[in-house]
Backbone as JSON Lines, residues from 0, in Angstrom:
{"i":0,"aa":"X","n":[0.84,-1.17,0.0],"ca":[0.0,0.0,0.0],"c":[0.89,1.24,0.0]}
{"i":1,"aa":"X","n":[0.5,2.26,-0.69],"ca":[1.28,3.48,-0.78],"c":[1.2,4.27,0.51]}
{"i":2,"aa":"X","n":[2.23,5.02,0.78],"ca":[2.26,5.88,1.95],"c":[1.37,7.09,1.72]}
{"i":3,"aa":"X","n":[0.93,7.71,2.81],"ca":[-0.06,8.77,2.71],"c":[0.51,10.04,2.07]}
{"i":4,"aa":"X","n":[1.64,10.53,2.56],"ca":[2.14,11.81,2.1],"c":[3.43,11.69,1.3]}
{"i":5,"aa":"X","n":[3.76,10.53,0.81],"ca":[4.91,10.37,-0.07],"c":[4.48,9.51,-1.25]}
{"i":6,"aa":"X","n":[5.37,9.38,-2.22],"ca":[5.05,8.54,-3.38],"c":[5.7,7.18,-3.27]}
{"i":7,"aa":"X","n":[6.18,6.85,-2.09],"ca":[6.88,5.58,-1.89],"c":[5.91,4.49,-1.46]}
{"i":8,"aa":"X","n":[6.33,3.28,-1.68],"ca":[5.55,2.12,-1.24],"c":[6.34,1.39,-0.16]}
{"i":9,"aa":"X","n":[5.7,1.11,0.96],"ca":[6.36,0.39,2.02],"c":[6.39,-1.09,1.75]}
{"i":10,"aa":"X","n":[7.46,-1.73,2.13],"ca":[7.6,-3.15,1.89],"c":[7.67,-3.96,3.19]}
{"i":11,"aa":"X","n":[8.31,-3.4,4.2],"ca":[8.49,-4.18,5.42],"c":[7.27,-4.08,6.31]}
{"i":12,"aa":"X","n":[7.02,-5.13,7.05],"ca":[5.88,-5.17,7.96],"c":[6.33,-5.82,9.25]}
{"i":13,"aa":"X","n":[5.74,-5.43,10.36],"ca":[6.0,-6.13,11.61],"c":[4.78,-6.97,11.93]}
{"i":14,"aa":"X","n":[5.02,-8.17,12.27],"ca":[3.92,-9.09,12.56],"c":[4.06,-9.6,13.99]}
{"i":15,"aa":"X","n":[2.96,-9.62,14.69],"ca":[2.96,-10.16,16.04],"c":[3.06,-11.67,15.97]}
{"i":16,"aa":"X","n":[3.66,-12.29,16.97],"ca":[3.7,-13.74,16.99],"c":[2.31,-14.33,17.2]}
{"i":17,"aa":"X","n":[2.1,-15.52,16.68],"ca":[0.81,-16.18,16.82],"c":[0.65,-16.65,18.26]}
{"i":18,"aa":"X","n":[-0.41,-16.19,18.92],"ca":[-0.67,-16.58,20.3],"c":[-2.1,-17.06,20.4]}
{"i":19,"aa":"X","n":[-2.34,-17.92,21.36],"ca":[-3.69,-18.4,21.63],"c":[-4.42,-17.35,22.46]}
{"i":20,"aa":"X","n":[-5.54,-16.86,21.96],"ca":[-6.29,-15.83,22.66],"c":[-7.11,-16.47,23.77]}
{"i":21,"aa":"X","n":[-7.0,-15.9,24.96],"ca":[-7.75,-16.4,26.1],"c":[-7.01,-17.44,26.91]}
{"i":22,"aa":"X","n":[-5.8,-17.82,26.49],"ca":[-5.02,-18.78,27.26],"c":[-3.83,-18.06,27.88]}
{"i":23,"aa":"X","n":[-3.63,-18.29,29.15],"ca":[-2.54,-17.64,29.86],"c":[-1.29,-18.49,29.7]}
{"i":24,"aa":"X","n":[-0.15,-17.87,29.32],"ca":[1.07,-18.65,29.14],"c":[1.58,-19.22,30.47]}
{"i":25,"aa":"X","n":[2.39,-20.26,30.37],"ca":[2.88,-20.93,31.58],"c":[3.91,-20.08,32.32]}
{"i":26,"aa":"X","n":[4.52,-19.11,31.64],"ca":[5.53,-18.26,32.28],"c":[4.91,-17.04,32.96]}
{"i":27,"aa":"X","n":[3.6,-16.95,33.02],"ca":[2.93,-15.76,33.56],"c":[3.11,-15.68,35.07]}
{"i":28,"aa":"X","n":[3.3,-14.44,35.54],"ca":[3.44,-14.21,36.97],"c":[2.2,-13.55,37.57]}
{"i":29,"aa":"X","n":[1.31,-13.07,36.71],"ca":[0.08,-12.42,37.19],"c":[-1.13,-13.18,36.63]}
{"i":30,"aa":"X","n":[-2.24,-13.09,37.36],"ca":[-3.45,-13.76,36.92],"c":[-4.35,-12.8,36.16]}
{"i":31,"aa":"X","n":[-5.39,-13.35,35.59],"ca":[-6.34,-12.54,34.83],"c":[-7.01,-11.5,35.72]}
{"i":32,"aa":"X","n":[-7.37,-11.88,36.94],"ca":[-8.04,-10.97,37.87],"c":[-7.11,-9.82,38.26]}
{"i":33,"aa":"X","n":[-5.82,-10.13,38.48],"ca":[-4.87,-9.08,38.82],"c":[-4.7,-8.1,37.65]}
{"i":34,"aa":"X","n":[-4.69,-8.62,36.44],"ca":[-4.56,-7.76,35.26],"c":[-5.77,-6.85,35.14]}
{"i":35,"aa":"X","n":[-6.96,-7.39,35.36],"ca":[-8.17,-6.57,35.3],"c":[-8.14,-5.45,36.34]}
{"i":36,"aa":"X","n":[-7.68,-5.77,37.56],"ca":[-7.57,-4.75,38.61],"c":[-6.57,-3.68,38.23]}
{"i":37,"aa":"X","n":[-5.41,-4.09,37.7],"ca":[-4.39,-3.13,37.31],"c":[-4.9,-2.2,36.2]}
{"i":38,"aa":"X","n":[-5.56,-2.77,35.22],"ca":[-6.05,-1.98,34.09],"c":[-7.1,-0.97,34.56]}
{"i":39,"aa":"X","n":[-8.03,-1.41,35.4],"ca":[-9.06,-0.48,35.89],"c":[-8.42,0.62,36.75]}
{"i":40,"aa":"X","n":[-7.42,0.26,37.53],"ca":[-6.72,1.27,38.34],"c":[-6.02,2.31,37.48]}
{"i":41,"aa":"X","n":[-5.33,1.85,36.44],"ca":[-4.64,2.77,35.55],"c":[-5.63,3.65,34.79]}
{"i":42,"aa":"X","n":[-6.76,3.07,34.37],"ca":[-7.75,3.85,33.63],"c":[-8.39,4.91,34.53]}
{"i":43,"aa":"X","n":[-8.6,4.58,35.8],"ca":[-9.18,5.56,36.73],"c":[-8.2,6.68,37.04]}
{"i":44,"aa":"X","n":[-6.89,6.42,36.88],"ca":[-5.88,7.46,37.04],"c":[-5.84,8.4,35.84]}
{"i":45,"aa":"X","n":[-6.52,8.01,34.75],"ca":[-6.57,8.87,33.57],"c":[-5.57,8.51,32.49]}
{"i":46,"aa":"X","n":[-5.02,7.31,32.55],"ca":[-4.05,6.89,31.54],"c":[-4.76,6.48,30.26]}
{"i":47,"aa":"X","n":[-4.12,6.74,29.12],"ca":[-4.68,6.34,27.83],"c":[-4.44,4.84,27.63]}
{"i":48,"aa":"X","n":[-5.2,4.21,26.74],"ca":[-5.0,2.78,26.5],"c":[-3.58,2.44,26.04]}
{"i":49,"aa":"X","n":[-2.96,3.32,25.26],"ca":[-1.59,3.06,24.81],"c":[-0.63,3.04,26.0]}
{"i":50,"aa":"X","n":[-0.79,3.96,26.92],"ca":[0.07,4.0,28.1],"c":[-0.18,2.82,29.02]}
{"i":51,"aa":"X","n":[-1.44,2.41,29.11],"ca":[-1.76,1.23,29.94],"c":[-1.06,0.01,29.38]}
{"i":52,"aa":"X","n":[-1.17,-0.19,28.06],"ca":[-0.52,-1.34,27.45],"c":[0.99,-1.31,27.6]}
{"i":53,"aa":"X","n":[1.57,-0.12,27.48],"ca":[3.01,0.03,27.63],"c":[3.45,-0.29,29.05]}
{"i":54,"aa":"X","n":[2.71,0.2,30.02],"ca":[3.06,-0.05,31.42],"c":[2.89,-1.53,31.78]}
{"i":55,"aa":"X","n":[1.84,-2.15,31.25],"ca":[1.64,-3.58,31.51],"c":[2.79,-4.4,30.93]}
{"i":56,"aa":"X","n":[3.27,-3.98,29.76],"ca":[4.39,-4.67,29.14],"c":[5.67,-4.48,29.93]}
{"i":57,"aa":"X","n":[5.94,-3.24,30.31],"ca":[7.21,-2.9,30.94],"c":[7.29,-3.36,32.4]}
{"i":58,"aa":"X","n":[6.25,-3.1,33.18],"ca":[6.34,-3.33,34.62],"c":[5.81,-4.7,35.06]}
{"i":59,"aa":"X","n":[4.82,-5.22,34.33],"ca":[4.18,-6.46,34.79],"c":[4.43,-7.64,33.86]}
{"i":60,"aa":"X","n":[5.24,-7.43,32.83],"ca":[5.64,-8.51,31.92],"c":[4.44,-9.19,31.26]}
{"i":61,"aa":"X","n":[3.48,-8.37,30.8],"ca":[2.31,-8.87,30.1],"c":[2.43,-8.38,28.65]}
{"i":62,"aa":"X","n":[2.93,-9.2,27.74],"ca":[3.17,-8.7,26.38],"c":[1.9,-8.38,25.61]}
{"i":63,"aa":"X","n":[0.89,-9.23,25.71],"ca":[-0.36,-9.02,24.98],"c":[-1.53,-9.17,25.94]}
{"i":64,"aa":"X","n":[-2.21,-8.07,26.19],"ca":[-3.34,-8.08,27.12],"c":[-4.46,-8.94,26.57]}
{"i":65,"aa":"X","n":[-4.62,-8.94,25.27],"ca":[-5.68,-9.72,24.65],"c":[-5.51,-11.22,24.9]}
{"i":66,"aa":"X","n":[-4.27,-11.65,25.02],"ca":[-4.0,-13.06,25.29],"c":[-4.55,-13.47,26.65]}
{"i":67,"aa":"X","n":[-4.5,-12.57,27.62],"ca":[-4.98,-12.88,28.96],"c":[-6.49,-12.69,29.08]}
{"i":68,"aa":"X","n":[-6.99,-11.56,28.55],"ca":[-8.4,-11.22,28.75],"c":[-9.32,-11.87,27.73]}
{"i":69,"aa":"X","n":[-8.8,-12.18,26.55],"ca":[-9.63,-12.74,25.49],"c":[-10.29,-11.67,24.64]}
{"i":70,"aa":"X","n":[-10.19,-10.39,25.05],"ca":[-10.72,-9.28,24.27],"c":[-9.67,-8.17,24.24]}
{"i":71,"aa":"X","n":[-9.86,-7.23,23.36],"ca":[-8.92,-6.11,23.25],"c":[-9.07,-5.18,24.46]}
{"i":72,"aa":"X","n":[-8.01,-4.41,24.69],"ca":[-8.0,-3.49,25.82],"c":[-9.1,-2.44,25.7]}
{"i":73,"aa":"X","n":[-9.31,-1.91,24.51],"ca":[-10.35,-0.89,24.33],"c":[-11.73,-1.47,24.58]}
{"i":74,"aa":"X","n":[-11.96,-2.73,24.18],"ca":[-13.24,-3.38,24.44],"c":[-13.44,-3.6,25.94]}
{"i":75,"aa":"X","n":[-12.36,-3.97,26.62],"ca":[-12.44,-4.18,28.07],"c":[-12.79,-2.87,28.78]}
{"i":76,"aa":"X","n":[-12.14,-1.78,28.37],"ca":[-12.42,-0.48,28.98],"c":[-13.85,-0.04,28.69]}
{"i":77,"aa":"X","n":[-14.35,-0.36,27.5],"ca":[-15.72,0.0,27.15],"c":[-16.72,-0.79,27.99]}
{"i":78,"aa":"X","n":[-16.42,-2.07,28.24],"ca":[-17.31,-2.88,29.07],"c":[-17.38,-2.36,30.49]}
{"i":79,"aa":"X","n":[-16.23,-1.89,31.0],"ca":[-16.19,-1.38,32.37],"c":[-16.67,0.06,32.46]}
{"i":80,"aa":"X","n":[-16.92,0.71,31.33],"ca":[-17.36,2.1,31.33],"c":[-16.25,3.08,31.62]}
{"i":81,"aa":"X","n":[-15.02,2.73,31.25],"ca":[-13.87,3.56,31.57],"c":[-13.25,4.23,30.34]}
{"i":82,"aa":"X","n":[-13.89,4.08,29.18],"ca":[-13.31,4.7,27.98],"c":[-13.55,6.2,28.02]}
{"i":83,"aa":"X","n":[-12.71,6.94,27.33],"ca":[-12.82,8.39,27.34],"c":[-13.95,8.88,26.46]}
{"i":84,"aa":"X","n":[-14.21,10.19,26.54],"ca":[-15.26,10.77,25.71],"c":[-14.84,10.87,24.26]}
{"i":85,"aa":"X","n":[-13.52,10.96,24.02],"ca":[-12.99,11.02,22.67],"c":[-11.98,9.9,22.49]}
{"i":86,"aa":"X","n":[-11.81,9.41,21.25],"ca":[-10.81,8.37,21.01],"c":[-9.4,8.88,21.31]}
{"i":87,"aa":"X","n":[-8.56,7.99,21.8],"ca":[-7.22,8.4,22.24],"c":[-6.32,8.79,21.08]}
{"i":88,"aa":"X","n":[-6.51,8.17,19.89],"ca":[-5.63,8.5,18.78],"c":[-5.85,9.92,18.29]}
{"i":89,"aa":"X","n":[-7.09,10.37,18.26],"ca":[-7.36,11.74,17.82],"c":[-6.92,12.74,18.89]}
{"i":90,"aa":"X","n":[-6.99,12.37,20.16],"ca":[-6.5,13.24,21.23],"c":[-4.99,13.41,21.15]}
{"i":91,"aa":"X","n":[-4.27,12.32,20.84],"ca":[-2.82,12.41,20.72],"c":[-2.43,13.32,19.56]}
{"i":92,"aa":"X","n":[-3.13,13.21,18.45],"ca":[-2.86,14.09,17.32],"c":[-3.16,15.54,17.66]}
{"i":93,"aa":"X","n":[-4.22,15.76,18.42],"ca":[-4.57,17.12,18.81],"c":[-3.52,17.7,19.75]}
{"i":94,"aa":"X","n":[-2.96,16.88,20.65],"ca":[-1.89,17.34,21.53],"c":[-0.68,17.78,20.71]}
{"i":95,"aa":"X","n":[-0.33,16.99,19.7],"ca":[0.8,17.32,18.85],"c":[0.53,18.62,18.09]}
{"i":96,"aa":"X","n":[-0.68,18.77,17.57],"ca":[-1.01,19.98,16.83],"c":[-0.97,21.21,17.72]}
{"i":97,"aa":"X","n":[-1.43,21.1,18.96],"ca":[-1.41,22.23,19.89],"c":[0.04,22.63,20.19]}
{"i":98,"aa":"X","n":[0.89,21.63,20.44],"ca":[2.3,21.93,20.7],"c":[2.96,22.59,19.5]}
{"i":99,"aa":"X","n":[2.62,22.13,18.31],"ca":[3.2,22.71,17.11],"c":[2.71,24.13,16.89]}
{"i":100,"aa":"X","n":[1.47,24.41,17.19],"ca":[0.95,25.79,17.05],"c":[1.65,26.73,18.03]}
{"i":101,"aa":"X","n":[1.93,26.25,19.23],"ca":[2.68,27.07,20.19],"c":[4.08,27.35,19.65]}
{"i":102,"aa":"X","n":[4.72,26.32,19.12],"ca":[6.06,26.48,18.54],"c":[6.04,27.45,17.37]}
{"i":103,"aa":"X","n":[5.04,27.32,16.5],"ca":[4.97,28.19,15.33],"c":[4.59,29.62,15.7]}
{"i":104,"aa":"X","n":[3.96,29.81,16.85],"ca":[3.7,31.16,17.32],"c":[4.99,31.9,17.64]}
{"i":105,"aa":"X","n":[5.99,31.15,18.12],"ca":[7.29,31.76,18.44],"c":[8.22,31.76,17.22]}
{"i":106,"aa":"X","n":[8.1,30.75,16.37],"ca":[9.0,30.59,15.22],"c":[8.16,30.53,13.95]}
{"i":107,"aa":"X","n":[7.69,31.68,13.5],"ca":[6.73,31.68,12.39],"c":[7.36,31.39,11.04]}
{"i":108,"aa":"X","n":[8.68,31.36,10.93],"ca":[9.32,31.07,9.65],"c":[9.75,29.6,9.53]}
{"i":109,"aa":"X","n":[9.33,28.8,10.45],"ca":[9.68,27.38,10.44],"c":[8.78,26.66,9.43]}
{"i":110,"aa":"X","n":[9.21,26.61,8.18],"ca":[8.35,26.06,7.11],"c":[8.17,24.56,7.24]}
{"i":111,"aa":"X","n":[9.2,23.87,7.72],"ca":[9.09,22.41,7.87],"c":[7.94,22.07,8.81]}
{"i":112,"aa":"X","n":[7.86,22.76,9.94],"ca":[6.82,22.45,10.91],"c":[5.45,22.96,10.48]}
{"i":113,"aa":"X","n":[5.38,23.99,9.65],"ca":[4.07,24.4,9.13],"c":[3.51,23.31,8.22]}
{"i":114,"aa":"X","n":[4.39,22.71,7.42],"ca":[3.95,21.6,6.56],"c":[3.53,20.42,7.42]}
{"i":115,"aa":"X","n":[4.31,20.13,8.45],"ca":[3.98,19.03,9.36],"c":[2.66,19.26,10.07]}
{"i":116,"aa":"X","n":[2.42,20.51,10.46],"ca":[1.15,20.85,11.11],"c":[-0.02,20.6,10.17]}
{"i":117,"aa":"X","n":[0.13,20.97,8.92],"ca":[-0.94,20.7,7.95],"c":[-1.21,19.21,7.83]}
{"i":118,"aa":"X","n":[-0.16,18.41,7.81],"ca":[-0.33,16.96,7.7],"c":[-1.05,16.4,8.92]}
{"i":119,"aa":"X","n":[-0.66,16.86,10.08],"ca":[-1.29,16.37,11.31],"c":[-2.76,16.77,11.35]}
{"i":120,"aa":"X","n":[-3.06,18.01,10.97],"ca":[-4.45,18.44,10.99],"c":[-5.28,17.71,9.93]}
{"i":121,"aa":"X","n":[-4.67,17.36,8.82],"ca":[-5.42,16.58,7.83],"c":[-5.71,15.18,8.36]}
{"i":122,"aa":"X","n":[-4.79,14.63,9.15],"ca":[-5.06,13.33,9.78],"c":[-6.19,13.45,10.79]}
{"i":123,"aa":"X","n":[-6.22,14.57,11.52],"ca":[-7.3,14.78,12.48],"c":[-8.64,14.84,11.76]}
{"i":124,"aa":"X","n":[-8.71,15.59,10.65],"ca":[-9.96,15.7,9.91],"c":[-10.38,14.36,9.33]}
{"i":125,"aa":"X","n":[-9.41,13.59,8.83],"ca":[-9.72,12.28,8.26],"c":[-10.24,11.34,9.34]}
{"i":126,"aa":"X","n":[-9.59,11.34,10.5],"ca":[-10.06,10.5,11.61],"c":[-11.43,10.95,12.1]}
{"i":127,"aa":"X","n":[-11.66,12.26,12.13],"ca":[-12.95,12.78,12.59],"c":[-14.06,12.32,11.66]}
{"i":128,"aa":"X","n":[-13.81,12.34,10.35],"ca":[-14.83,11.85,9.41],"c":[-15.13,10.38,9.66]}
{"i":129,"aa":"X","n":[-14.09,9.6,9.91],"ca":[-14.28,8.18,10.18],"c":[-15.1,7.98,11.46]}
{"i":130,"aa":"X","n":[-14.72,8.68,12.54],"ca":[-15.42,8.5,13.8],"c":[-16.85,9.02,13.75]}
{"i":131,"aa":"X","n":[-17.12,10.04,12.96],"ca":[-18.5,10.51,12.81],"c":[-19.31,9.49,12.03]}
{"i":132,"aa":"X","n":[-18.7,8.86,11.03],"ca":[-19.39,7.84,10.25],"c":[-19.69,6.62,11.1]}
{"i":133,"aa":"X","n":[-18.77,6.29,12.04],"ca":[-18.97,5.13,12.91],"c":[-19.85,5.44,14.12]}
{"i":134,"aa":"X","n":[-20.16,6.71,14.35],"ca":[-21.02,7.09,15.47],"c":[-20.29,7.31,16.78]}
{"i":135,"aa":"X","n":[-18.96,7.36,16.75],"ca":[-18.19,7.6,17.97],"c":[-18.24,9.08,18.34]}
{"i":136,"aa":"X","n":[-18.11,9.95,17.33],"ca":[-18.21,11.39,17.52],"c":[-19.55,11.87,16.97]}
{"i":137,"aa":"X","n":[-20.13,12.92,17.56],"ca":[-21.39,13.44,17.0],"c":[-21.16,14.08,15.63]}
{"i":138,"aa":"X","n":[-22.2,14.12,14.82],"ca":[-22.09,14.67,13.47],"c":[-21.75,16.16,13.48]}
{"i":139,"aa":"X","n":[-22.04,16.84,14.55],"ca":[-21.78,18.29,14.62],"c":[-20.36,18.61,15.09]}
{"i":140,"aa":"X","n":[-19.54,17.6,15.4],"ca":[-18.19,17.84,15.93],"c":[-17.3,18.4,14.83]}
{"i":141,"aa":"X","n":[-16.56,19.44,15.16],"ca":[-15.6,20.03,14.24],"c":[-14.3,20.28,14.98]}
{"i":142,"aa":"X","n":[-13.19,20.13,14.27],"ca":[-11.88,20.41,14.86],"c":[-11.62,21.91,14.78]}
{"i":143,"aa":"X","n":[-11.32,22.5,15.92],"ca":[-10.97,23.91,15.99],"c":[-9.72,24.01,16.85]}
{"i":144,"aa":"X","n":[-8.65,24.65,16.37],"ca":[-7.4,24.7,17.14],"c":[-7.54,25.34,18.51]}
{"i":145,"aa":"X","n":[-8.38,26.36,18.65],"ca":[-8.53,27.03,19.95],"c":[-9.22,26.12,20.95]}
{"i":146,"aa":"X","n":[-10.31,25.48,20.53],"ca":[-11.0,24.57,21.45],"c":[-10.16,23.33,21.74]}
{"i":147,"aa":"X","n":[-9.34,22.91,20.75],"ca":[-8.44,21.78,20.98],"c":[-7.42,22.14,22.05]}
{"i":148,"aa":"X","n":[-6.91,23.38,22.01],"ca":[-5.94,23.81,23.02],"c":[-6.59,23.81,24.41]}
{"i":149,"aa":"X","n":[-7.84,24.26,24.5],"ca":[-8.53,24.26,25.79],"c":[-8.8,22.83,26.27]}
{"i":150,"aa":"X","n":[-9.18,21.96,25.34],"ca":[-9.45,20.57,25.69],"c":[-8.2,19.86,26.2]}
{"i":151,"aa":"X","n":[-7.09,20.08,25.51],"ca":[-5.83,19.45,25.91],"c":[-5.35,20.02,27.24]}
{"i":152,"aa":"X","n":[-5.52,21.31,27.44],"ca":[-5.11,21.92,28.71],"c":[-5.95,21.37,29.86]}
{"i":153,"aa":"X","n":[-7.22,21.08,29.62],"ca":[-8.09,20.53,30.66],"c":[-7.76,19.08,30.98]}
{"i":154,"aa":"X","n":[-7.2,18.34,30.01],"ca":[-6.86,16.92,30.24],"c":[-5.57,16.78,31.05]}
{"i":155,"aa":"X","n":[-4.7,17.8,31.04],"ca":[-3.42,17.67,31.72],"c":[-3.5,18.04,33.16]}
């Protein structure tokens, strides 16, 4: 498949190892119940799903949460009612765009980052169209840099 903003075609891929979903490996040091408690604790602290997965991998030696729970992390958080009001991927892009706008306010001749900001905002708009089509975001939702800055400031 072609890359989004270049004319190159990617060839290499990373593939996860084949694992049995729902079966706990014999080398595991934590149980399914302990993992569920840890995940709910991290989610109540306000951590994003990506950070939860990273911390579970690094600190608790749980490489694939889906292998233990039998479902994806986002599905587990949705079942427990702990998912955020907005998807985490669009929030991460909005954080990056806000930081870049602050940088460009001080360095207005930085053409490389103005181009990068346009790319990031186009990804935000593309994701927003997808999430509106899927019903995750309301149809009236629009990306606005000022409200995004306020939203990101409120999350920190």
